[in-house]
SERO-4910 file (N, C-alpha, C, O; in steps of 0.05 Angstrom, whole numbers):
BEGIN
 pado doro    nc1    nc2    nc3   cac1   cac2   cac3    cc1    cc2    cc3    oc1    oc2    oc3
  Met    A     30    781    199     38    804    214     24    804    241      1    798    243
  Thr    A     39    811    262     27    810    289      8    833    294      8    853    279
  Tyr    A     -8    830    315    -27    851    324    -12    878    327    -22    898    319
  Phe    A     12    877    340     27    901    345     36    914    319     32    938    315
  Ala    A     47    898    301     59    908    276     38    921    258     44    940    244
  Arg    A     14    910    258     -7    921    240    -14    950    249    -20    967    232
  Phe    A    -13    955    274    -22    981    285      1   1002    285     -4   1026    283
  Tyr    A     25    993    288     47   1010    296     71   1007    278     87    989    282
  His    A     73   1024    258     94   1023    239    113   1046    243    106   1068    236
  Pro    A    137   1042    255    156   1064    258    163   1076    231    165   1061    211
  Arg    A    166   1103    230    175   1116    206    204   1125    210    212   1131    232
  Leu    A    219   1126    188    246   1136    190    245   1167    190    224   1178    184
  Ala    A    267   1179    197    268   1208    198    261   1220    171    251   1243    169
  Ser    A    267   1206    149    261   1216    122    232   1215    116    223   1227     96
  Gly    A    216   1202    133    187   1200    128    179   1174    114    155   1170    111
  Ser    A    197   1158    105    191   1133     91    184   1112    111    192   1113    134
  Arg    A    168   1092    102    160   1070    120    182   1049    121    197   1045    101
  Val    A    184   1035    142    201   1012    145    184    988    152    161    991    158
  Ala    A    197    965    150    183    941    157    177    940    187    190    954    202
  Pro    A    158    924    196    154    920    224    180    912    238    197    899    225
  Pro    A    183    919    264    209    915    277    220    887    273    206    867    278
  Ser    A    245    886    264    259    860    261    288    865    268    299    886    260
  Leu    A    301    847    282    327    851    292    348    851    270    350    832    255
  Asp    A    363    873    267    385    874    248    407    854    255    412    850    279
  Leu    A    419    842    236    439    821    241    463    832    255    478    817    268
  Arg    A    467    859    254    491    870    267    484    882    294    499    897    305
  Val    A    460    876    304    452    885    330    452    862    349    439    841    344
  Ser    A    467    865    371    467    844    392    438    840    402    423    859    403
  Pro    A    430    816    410    447    792    415    453    775    391    468    756    393
  Ala    A    441    781    368    447    764    344    476    764    337    487    744    328
  Ala    A    489    787    341    517    790    334    536    777    355    558    769    348
  Thr    A    527    776    380    545    767    401    536    741    415    551    730    431
  Gly    A    512    733    409    502    709    422    486    714    447    473    697    457
  Arg    A    488    739    458    473    745    482    472    776    485    488    790    473
  Gly    A    453    786    500    450    814    504    462    822    530    471    805    546
  Phe    A    463    848    536    473    858    561    449    859    581    430    873    576
  Ala    A    451    843    602    429    842    621    428    868    638    407    874    650
  Asp    A    450    883    638    451    906    656    442    932    643    443    953    656
  Gly    A    433    932    618    422    956    606    442    973    591    435    994    581
  Arg    A    467    964    589    486    979    573    479    979    543    466    959    533
  Val    A    486   1000    529    483   1001    500    510   1010    489    519   1033    495
  Leu    A    523    994    472    548   1001    460    545   1004    430    532    988    417
  Leu    A    557   1025    419    556   1030    390    585   1029    380    603   1042    391
  His    A    589   1015    358    615   1012    346    613   1021    317    604   1005    300
  Asp    A    622   1045    310    622   1055    283    596   1051    268    595   1041    246
  Val    A    574   1057    281    547   1053    270    542   1072    247    543   1096    251
  Thr    A    535   1061    224    529   1077    200    502   1067    189    497   1043    187
  Val    A    485   1087    181    459   1081    169    456   1097    144    462   1121    144
  Arg    A    447   1085    122    442   1099     97    413   1095     89    401   1073     94
  Tyr    A    401   1116     78    375   1114     65    379   1118     35    381   1141     26
  Gly    A    382   1097     20    390   1100     -7    419   1109     -8    436   1096      3
  Arg    A    423   1131    -22    451   1141    -24    457   1161     -1    480   1168      3
  Arg    A    436   1169     13    441   1189     34    450   1176     60    438   1157     70
  Ile    A    472   1187     71    482   1178     97    467   1192    119    468   1217    121
  Ala    A    452   1177    135    437   1189    157    452   1190    183    448   1207    200
  Leu    A    470   1170    186    486   1167    210    512   1155    202    513   1135    187
  Glu    A    534   1167    211    561   1158    201    580   1153    224    587   1171    239
  Ala    A    589   1128    226    611   1120    244    608   1130    272    626   1142    284
  Val    A    584   1126    284    579   1135    311    587   1113    331    579   1090    328
  Ser    A    604   1120    350    614   1101    370    610   1113    398    613   1138    401
  Gly    A    604   1097    417    602   1107    445    587   1087    462    578   1066    452
  Glu    A    584   1094    487    570   1076    506    549   1091    522    556   1112    534
  Phe    A    525   1081    523    505   1090    542    507   1071    566    500   1048    564
  Ala    A    517   1081    588    521   1065    612    494   1055    622    474   1068    619
  Ala    A    495   1032    635    471   1021    648    460   1041    668    475   1051    685
  Gly    A    434   1047    667    422   1065    685    425   1094    679    417   1111    695
  Ser    A    437   1100    656    442   1128    649    416   1141    637    399   1127    627
  Leu    A    415   1168    639    393   1183    628    405   1203    609    419   1222    617
  Thr    A    400   1199    583    415   1214    563    396   1227    543    377   1214    533
  Ala    A    401   1252    536    386   1266    515    403   1264    489    427   1264    490
  Val    A    389   1262    467    402   1263    440    391   1287    426    367   1290    422
  Val    A    410   1305    419    402   1331    407    417   1336    381    436   1322    375
  Gly    A    407   1355    366    420   1363    340    399   1375    322    375   1375    328
  Ala    A    408   1386    300    391   1399    281    373   1378    267    378   1354    269
  Asn    A    352   1388    253    336   1369    237    353   1355    217    370   1368    204
  Gly    A    349   1329    214    365   1314    195    392   1305    206    409   1295    191
  Ala    A    397   1310    232    423   1303    243    427   1274    249    449   1265    255
  Gly    A    405   1258    247    407   1229    252    397   1220    279    402   1198    288
  Lys    A    382   1238    293    374   1231    321    354   1208    321    358   1188    335
  Ser    A    333   1210    305    313   1188    304    326   1163    293    319   1141    301
  Thr    A    344   1167    274    357   1144    262    374   1129    282    376   1104    282
  Leu    A    387   1144    301    403   1131    322    385   1113    339    393   1090    345
  Leu    A    362   1123    347    344   1106    363    334   1082    348    333   1060    358
  Ala    A    328   1086    322    319   1064    305    341   1043    302    335   1019    301
  Ala    A    366   1052    301    388   1033    298    392   1017    324    396    993    323
  Ile    A    389   1031    347    391   1016    372    368    996    375    372    974    385
  Ala    A    344   1005    367    321    987    369    322    964    350    309    943    353
  Gly    A    338    966    328    341    945    309    319    945    288    314    925    275
  Val    A    306    969    284    285    970    264    294    983    237    278    986    219
  Val    A    320    989    236    331    999    211    358    983    207    372    979    226
  Arg    A    363    976    182    387    960    176    412    978    177    411   1000    166
  Leu    A    433    968    189    458    983    190    473    979    165    475    957    154
  Ala    A    485   1001    155    504    999    132    531    991    141    548    982    125
  Gly    A    537    995    167    563    988    178    562    990    208    545   1003    220
  Gly    A    581    977    221    583    978    250    565    958    264    552    941    252
  Val    A    566    959    291    551    940    308    539    955    331    551    973    343
  Val    A    515    948    338    502    957    363    501    933    382    491    911    375
  Gln    A    510    937    407    508    916    427    490    927    450    495    948    460
  Arg    A    470    911    456    451    920    477    436    896    488    441    873    480
  Ala    A    418    902    506    401    882    518    385    868    497    380    878    475
  Ala    A    376    844    503    358    829    485    333    844    479    325    861    495
  Arg    A    320    839    457    296    853    449    275    854    470    261    874    473
  Gln    A    272    833    486    252    832    507    257    852    529    239    858    544
  Gln    A    281    863    530    288    883    551    291    911    539    302    929    551
  Leu    A    280    915    515    281    941    501    253    951    496    236    937    485
  Ala    A    248    976    503    223    990    497    228   1014    479    245   1030    486
  Tyr    A    215   1015    456    220   1036    436    195   1051    430    175   1040    422
  Leu    A    195   1078    435    172   1095    429    180   1115    407    192   1135    413
  Pro    A    172   1109    382    178   1128    360    161   1153    363    145   1156    382
  Gln    A    163   1171    344    148   1196    344    118   1190    341    111   1169    329
  Leu    A    101   1208    351     72   1203    349     63   1201    320     42   1188    315
  Ala    A     78   1213    301     70   1211    273     70   1182    263     58   1177    242
  Ala    A     83   1165    277     84   1136    269     59   1121    277     56   1098    268
  Ile    A     42   1133    293     18   1118    302     -4   1120    282    -11   1141    272
  Asp    A    -16   1097    275    -39   1096    258    -64   1100    274    -75   1081    286
  Leu    A    -74   1125    275    -97   1132    291   -123   1121    280   -143   1121    294
  Asp    A   -123   1111    255   -147   1099    244   -150   1070    251   -170   1058    246
  Tyr    A   -129   1059    263   -130   1031    271   -150   1028    294   -149   1043    313
  Pro    A   -169   1009    292   -191   1007    312   -181    994    338   -187    971    345
  Leu    A   -165   1010    353   -153   1000    378   -163   1017    401   -163   1042    398
  Thr    A   -170   1005    423   -178   1020    447   -153   1027    463   -132   1016    459
  Val    A   -157   1045    482   -135   1052    500   -126   1027    516   -102   1023    519
  Ser    A   -145   1011    525   -139    987    540   -122    968    523   -102    957    532
  Glu    A   -130    965    498   -115    947    480    -87    957    474    -68    942    473
  Leu    A    -84    984    471    -58    995    466    -40    990    490    -17    982    486
  Ile    A    -49    996    514    -33    992    538    -26    962    541     -3    955    548
  Thr    A    -45    945    535    -41    916    538    -18    906    520     -5    886    527
  Leu    A    -13    920    498     10    912    481     36    911    496     55    897    489
  Gly    A     38    928    517     62    928    533     67    902    549     89    897    558
  Gly    A     46    885    551     49    860    565     54    836    547     49    813    555
  Trp    A     63    842    522     66    820    503     86    798    512     83    775    505
  Arg    A    105    806    528    124    786    538    110    766    556    118    742    557
  Glu    A     89    775    569     75    758    589     55    740    575     53    717    582
  Phe    A     39    751    556     18    735    544     22    728    515      6    713    504
  Gly    A     43    739    502     49    732    474     32    747    455     12    759    463
  Pro    A     39    748    429     25    764    410     -2    753    401    -18    767    389
  Phe    A     -8    728    407    -33    715    397    -52    705    418    -73    694    412
  Arg    A    -45    710    444    -62    701    466    -77    725    478    -67    747    477
  Ser    A   -100    719    489   -115    740    502   -104    744    530    -95    725    543
  Pro    A   -104    770    540    -93    775    566   -111    764    588   -136    762    585
  Gly    A    -99    755    610   -114    744    632   -122    765    652   -118    789    648
  Thr    A   -134    755    674   -144    773    695   -123    790    707   -127    814    712
  Val    A    -99    778    712    -77    793    725    -68    816    707    -64    838    716
  Leu    A    -65    810    681    -55    831    662    -76    853    659    -69    876    658
  Arg    A   -102    846    658   -122    866    656   -123    884    680   -127    909    678
  Ala    A   -118    873    703   -117    889    728    -93    908    727    -94    931    736
  Arg    A    -71    898    717    -46    914    715    -50    937    695    -41    959    699
  Val    A    -65    932    673    -71    953    653    -87    975    666    -82    998    662
  Ala    A   -107    967    682   -123    987    696   -106   1003    716   -110   1027    719
  Glu    A    -88    990    729    -70   1003    748    -52   1024    735    -50   1046    744
  Val    A    -39   1016    713    -21   1035    700    -36   1058    686    -25   1080    684
  Ser    A    -60   1053    678    -76   1074    666    -82   1096    687    -82   1120    680
  Glu    A    -87   1088    712    -90   1107    733    -65   1122    739    -65   1146    745
  Met    A    -42   1108    737    -16   1121    743    -10   1144    724      3   1164    732
  Val    A    -20   1143    699    -15   1164    680    -39   1183    676    -39   1200    659
  Gly    A    -60   1179    693    -83   1197    692   -103   1191    670   -116   1209    660
  Leu    A   -105   1165    663   -124   1157    642   -147   1139    653   -160   1126    637
  Ala    A   -151   1139    679   -173   1123    690   -199   1132    677   -205   1156    675
  Gly    A   -215   1113    670   -241   1119    657   -240   1122    627   -261   1126    615
  Arg    A   -216   1121    615   -214   1124    586   -206   1098    572   -200   1099    548
  Leu    A   -205   1076    586   -195   1051    574   -211   1042    551   -200   1028    533
  Gly    A   -237   1048    550   -254   1038    528   -254   1056    504   -267   1049    484
  Arg    A   -241   1079    505   -241   1098    483   -222   1089    461   -202   1076    466
  Arg    A   -229   1095    435   -211   1089    413   -188   1109    413   -191   1132    422
  Ile    A   -165   1100    405   -141   1117    406   -145   1142    388   -133   1163    394
  Gly    A   -160   1140    366   -165   1162    349   -181   1184    361   -183   1206    350
  Glu    A   -194   1179    384   -211   1198    398   -195   1214    419   -206   1232    431
  Leu    A   -171   1206    424   -155   1218    445   -142   1244    436   -137   1248    412
  Ser    A   -137   1262    454   -120   1285    449    -91   1276    446    -85   1253    453
  Val    A    -73   1293    436    -45   1285    433    -33   1278    460    -19   1259    463
  Gly    A    -40   1294    480    -29   1289    507    -39   1263    518    -24   1248    531
  Glu    A    -65   1257    514    -76   1232    524    -64   1208    510    -58   1187    523
  Leu    A    -59   1210    484    -47   1189    469    -19   1183    480    -11   1160    483
  Gln    A     -4   1204    485     24   1200    495     23   1188    523     40   1172    530
  Arg    A      4   1196    539      1   1183    566     -4   1153    563      7   1137    577
  Ala    A    -22   1146    544    -28   1118    539     -3   1103    530      1   1080    538
  Leu    A     13   1115    513     37   1102    504     58   1099    526     72   1079    527
  Phe    A     59   1118    544     76   1116    567     66   1093    586     82   1079    597
  Ala    A     40   1091    588     29   1069    604     37   1042    593     43   1023    607
  Arg    A     38   1040    566     47   1016    553     76   1010    560     84    987    565
  Leu    A     93   1032    561    121   1029    568    124   1019    597    140   1002    603
  Ile    A    107   1030    615    108   1022    643    102    992    645    116    978    660
  Leu    A     82    983    631     75    955    632     96    937    619    101    915    628
  Gln    A    110    948    599    131    932    586    154    926    604    167    905    602
  Asp    A    161    945    623    180    940    644    208    932    633    220    913    642
  Ala    A    217    948    614    243    942    600    266    955    614    264    974    630
  Ala    A    290    944    609    315    954    621    325    978    605    338    996    616
  Val    A    319    979    579    327   1001    562    303   1014    549    287   1000    537
  Ile    A    300   1040    552    276   1055    542    286   1076    522    302   1093    529
  Leu    A    275   1075    498    282   1094    477    258   1112    470    237   1101    464
  Leu    A    261   1138    472    239   1157    469    246   1177    447    266   1191    450
  Asp    A    230   1178    426    235   1196    404    216   1220    405    192   1217    399
  Glu    A    226   1243    414    211   1267    417    185   1262    433    163   1267    424
  Pro    A    188   1252    458    165   1244    473    148   1268    483    125   1263    491
  Phe    A    158   1292    483    143   1315    494    135   1335    472    126   1357    479
  Ala    A    137   1327    447    130   1345    425    100   1349    423     84   1329    423
  Ala    A     91   1374    421     63   1381    415     43   1372    436     20   1366    430
  Ile    A     52   1369    461     33   1361    482     32   1383    504     50   1400    506
  Asp    A     11   1383    520      6   1403    540     26   1402    563     38   1381    568
  Ala    A     29   1424    577     49   1426    598     44   1407    621     62   1396    633
  Gln    A     18   1403    628     12   1384    649     20   1356    643     31   1341    659
  Thr    A     15   1347    618     23   1321    609     53   1318    609     64   1297    617
  Ile    A     67   1339    600     97   1338    600    107   1334    628    125   1318    632
  Ser    A     95   1347    648    103   1344    676     99   1316    685    116   1304    699
  Val    A     76   1304    679     70   1276    687     90   1257    674    101   1239    688
  Leu    A     96   1260    648    114   1242    635    143   1246    643    158   1226    645
  Leu    A    151   1270    649    178   1275    660    182   1261    686    203   1251    692
  Asp    A    161   1261    703    162   1247    728    168   1217    724    182   1205    739
  Trp    A    155   1206    703    160   1177    697    188   1173    687    201   1153    693
  Val    A    199   1191    670    226   1189    661    245   1189    685    264   1173    687
  Ala    A    240   1207    704    257   1209    728    254   1183    745    274   1174    756
  Gln    A    230   1172    746    226   1147    761    242   1124    748    254   1108    762
  Trp    A    241   1122    722    256   1101    708    286   1104    714    300   1084    718
  His    A    295   1128    714    324   1133    720    330   1125    748    351   1112    753
  Arg    A    313   1131    768    318   1123    795    318   1092    798    332   1081    815
  Glu    A    302   1079    781    301   1050    782    325   1036    769    327   1012    769
  Gly    A    342   1052    757    366   1041    744    362   1032    715    379   1018    705
  Arg    A    341   1041    703    337   1035    675    353   1055    657    359   1077    666
  Thr    A    361   1046    634    375   1063    615    354   1077    598    338   1064    584
  Val    A    354   1104    598    334   1120    583    349   1138    564    367   1153    571
  Ile    A    342   1136    538    354   1152    517    331   1167    503    313   1154    492
  Ala    A    332   1193    502    310   1209    491    319   1229    471    338   1245    476
  Val    A    307   1230    448    311   1251    428    295   1276    436    271   1274    440
  Leu    A    308   1299    439    295   1323    448    304   1347    432    326   1347    421
  His    A    287   1368    432    293   1393    419    296   1416    439    310   1436    434
  Asp    A    283   1414    462    283   1435    482    308   1433    499    310   1417    517
  Leu    A    327   1451    492    353   1449    506    351   1458    535    367   1449    552
  Asp    A    332   1475    542    328   1482    570    319   1458    586    328   1454    609
  Leu    A    302   1442    574    293   1418    587    316   1398    590    319   1385    610
  Val    A    332   1396    569    356   1378    570    374   1386    593    383   1369    609
  Arg    A    379   1412    596    397   1422    617    385   1416    645    400   1409    664
  Ala    A    359   1419    647    346   1416    673    343   1387    682    343   1381    706
  Arg    A    339   1368    663    330   1341    670    349   1319    662    347   1296    672
  Phe    A    367   1324    643    383   1302    632    413   1306    637    425   1325    627
  Pro    A    425   1289    654    453   1293    661    473   1288    639    495   1298    639
  Ser    A    465   1272    619    483   1265    597    470   1272    570    445   1271    568
  Thr    A    486   1280    551    476   1288    525    494   1278    502    519   1279    505
  Val    A    482   1270    480    496   1264    455    487   1285    435    463   1290    431
  Val    A    507   1298    423    501   1318    402    509   1305    375    531   1296    371
  Leu    A    489   1304    356    494   1292    330    492   1313    308    477   1332    309
  Ala    A    508   1308    287    506   1322    262    513   1301    241    532   1304    225
  Arg    A    497   1279    241    503   1254    226    526   1239    239    524   1215    243
  Arg    A    547   1252    245    568   1241    262    563   1250    291    547   1268    296
  Cys    A    578   1238    309    577   1247    337    594   1271    341    619   1270    337
  Val    A    582   1294    349    597   1318    353    607   1320    382    629   1329    387
  Ala    A    590   1311    401    598   1311    429    581   1290    444    559   1284    436
  Trp    A    593   1278    465    580   1258    481    591   1259    509    615   1253    513
  Gly    A    574   1266    528    584   1267    556    565   1283    573    541   1284    568
  Ala    A    576   1296    594    560   1312    612    546   1334    596    557   1345    578
  Thr    A    521   1340    604    504   1357    587    516   1384    582    517   1392    559
  Glu    A    524   1398    602    535   1425    598    559   1425    579    561   1443    562
  Ala    A    577   1406    583    600   1405    566    592   1398    537    603   1410    518
  Ala    A    574   1380    533    565   1372    506    551   1395    492    556   1400    469
  Leu    A    534   1409    507    519   1431    494    537   1455    489    532   1470    470
  Ser    A    559   1458    504    577   1480    498    591   1475    471    598   1494    457
  Val    A    596   1450    465    608   1444    439    588   1450    417    596   1459    395
  Met    A    563   1444    422    542   1449    402    539   1479    396    534   1487    373
  Ala    A    543   1495    417    540   1524    414    564   1538    402    563   1560    392
  Ala    A    587   1524    402    612   1536    393    612   1541    363    631   1551    352
***
């Protein structure tokens, strides 16, 4: 098991553990021979089951390259499962996901998935975002260490690189995880409840980064509960109730949700 996988085990919406990230056979590029270099994500009748329970059923649609999209719905609607399906960390019961290659995908599950007892420093956590550059078994070089210091300052964590992740506040931990995403430099970014249970100042800092990624043309998909935030910051929205209820411009999609 890799350094990353030992520390970071995504959990399903049901609370059960899954294996360390591995590409589902029905997720591109394995299904198509290549990924989308432009950041598009296509879903074709995507269905996910946990045992006998259907968590996501026949969801189809396209996240355009460079789009900024919120995913909303009631608890148990399949929001986290949708992100896990796109990331390829949960096996599909049916359908196909087509997206950029794994190296161009960054996935941030809920904070509950983080093992805070794992003896990892802030610096080591952020450095995991550079795995494409130095690989899972090599030590980072001078350039990568300098970049880690740089992105830690960008998110307001200068001076905390030597602290263990279990010593951080919830807001500090999420800042560190966003720093890892910045370092990862992916075309597609998946965020599962990134602003839950954190302070207003941290939310403001992280929202600025989401807006920056959008300006840079990255595809950002975020599971959110705060509909006022969705209206203010996210131009596109997907409404789920295990199936897709609405998908499109935010106001139109949320009006269907309220009906």
